C-alpha positions as CSV (number, residue, x, y, z in Angstrom):
1,M,-19.8,15.5,51.9
2,R,-17.2,13.0,50.7
3,D,-19.6,10.1,51.2
4,R,-22.3,11.9,49.2
5,L,-19.9,12.5,46.3
6,L,-18.7,8.8,46.4
7,R,-22.3,7.6,46.2
8,T,-23.2,10.0,43.4
9,I,-20.2,8.7,41.4
10,A,-21.1,5.1,42.2
11,R,-24.7,5.6,41.0
12,E,-23.5,7.1,37.7
13,R,-21.1,4.3,37.1
14,I,-23.7,1.6,38.0
15,D,-26.1,3.3,35.5
16,R,-23.4,3.2,32.8
17,L,-22.5,-0.4,33.5
18,F,-26.1,-1.6,33.2
19,K,-26.5,0.3,29.9
20,F,-23.3,-1.4,28.7
21,A,-24.6,-4.8,29.8
22,R,-27.9,-4.2,28.1
23,A,-26.2,-3.2,24.8
24,Y,-23.8,-6.2,24.7
25,A,-26.1,-8.9,26.2
26,Q,-26.8,-10.5,22.8
27,S,-23.3,-10.2,21.2
28,D,-21.1,-10.8,24.2
29,P,-23.0,-12.3,27.2
30,E,-19.9,-12.9,29.2
31,A,-18.9,-9.2,29.1
32,A,-22.4,-8.2,30.1
33,R,-22.4,-10.6,33.0
34,E,-19.0,-9.2,34.2
35,A,-20.4,-5.7,33.9
36,V,-23.3,-6.7,36.2
37,A,-20.9,-8.2,38.7
38,I,-18.8,-5.0,38.8
39,A,-21.9,-2.9,39.3
40,R,-23.0,-5.1,42.2
41,R,-19.6,-4.9,43.9
42,M,-19.6,-1.1,43.4
43,A,-23.0,-0.8,45.0
44,Q,-21.9,-2.9,48.0
45,R,-18.8,-0.8,48.5
46,A,-20.6,2.5,48.3
47,R,-23.5,1.1,50.4
48,I,-26.2,2.1,47.9
49,R,-29.1,0.2,46.4
50,I,-29.2,-0.8,42.8
51,P,-32.2,0.9,41.2
52,K,-35.3,-1.3,40.9
53,Q,-35.3,-1.1,37.1
54,Y,-31.8,-2.7,37.1
55,R,-32.4,-5.1,40.0
56,L,-35.2,-6.9,38.1
57,M,-32.9,-7.3,35.1
58,F,-30.5,-10.0,36.3
59,C,-30.3,-13.2,38.3
60,R,-28.9,-12.7,41.8
61,K,-27.3,-16.1,41.8
62,C,-25.4,-16.4,38.5
63,G,-25.6,-12.8,37.2
64,N,-27.4,-13.8,34.0
65,L,-29.1,-10.9,32.3
66,F,-32.8,-11.3,31.7
67,L,-32.9,-10.1,28.2
68,G,-34.4,-12.3,25.5
69,P,-36.6,-15.3,25.7
70,N,-33.7,-17.8,26.2
71,S,-32.6,-16.4,29.5
72,F,-35.7,-16.6,31.8
73,S,-39.2,-17.8,32.0
74,V,-42.2,-15.9,33.5
75,R,-45.3,-17.4,35.0
76,I,-48.3,-15.9,36.9
77,R,-49.5,-17.9,39.8
78,D,-52.7,-17.4,41.8
79,R,-52.3,-19.9,44.7
80,R,-51.9,-18.2,48.1
81,S,-51.7,-14.7,46.7
82,T,-51.2,-13.6,43.1
83,H,-47.5,-13.4,42.2
84,V,-45.2,-13.5,39.2
85,V,-42.6,-16.2,39.1
86,V,-39.4,-15.5,37.2
87,R,-37.1,-18.5,36.7
88,C,-33.5,-18.2,35.4
89,L,-32.9,-20.7,32.7
90,K,-29.1,-20.8,33.3
91,C,-29.0,-21.7,37.1
92,G,-32.7,-22.4,37.8
93,R,-33.1,-19.8,40.6
94,V,-36.7,-18.8,41.2
95,R,-37.8,-15.3,42.2
96,R,-41.4,-14.4,43.2
97,Y,-42.8,-10.9,43.0
98,P,-46.1,-10.2,44.6
99,V,-48.8,-8.6,42.4
100,L,-50.4,-5.8,44.3
101,K,-53.9,-4.8,43.6
102,E,-54.6,-1.1,42.8
103,K,-56.5,0.7,45.5
104,T,-59.9,2.0,44.5
105,H,-61.0,5.3,45.8
106,K,-64.6,5.9,46.7
107,V,-66.0,9.0,45.0
108,G,-68.0,11.0,47.5
109,R,-70.9,13.2,46.7
110,S,-70.1,16.8,46.4
111,K,-72.1,19.2,48.4
112,L,-73.7,22.0,46.4
């Protein structure tokens, strides 16, 4: 029960820290980067995952927030398999995310 409470509190704080980082990314990027670092440490200690919406928002190497066109570049590549390439413009780290095709369902004939 104590672990569950700890993880719930950590999730709430991580959510608040990322909202703070998003709000102050343009005016004070260093404070936003520090908020991301604190949220990452908190997730490690509580042994929880950072939600995907936040995980895609920052560089894992330098902690730079991906908000605005001056912080990252995005390319779509179709070599081996289609994937999106996100490159941090501060440290140069490259992340590749696979693009999954939607499954199409066959529509069967209904029996009347």
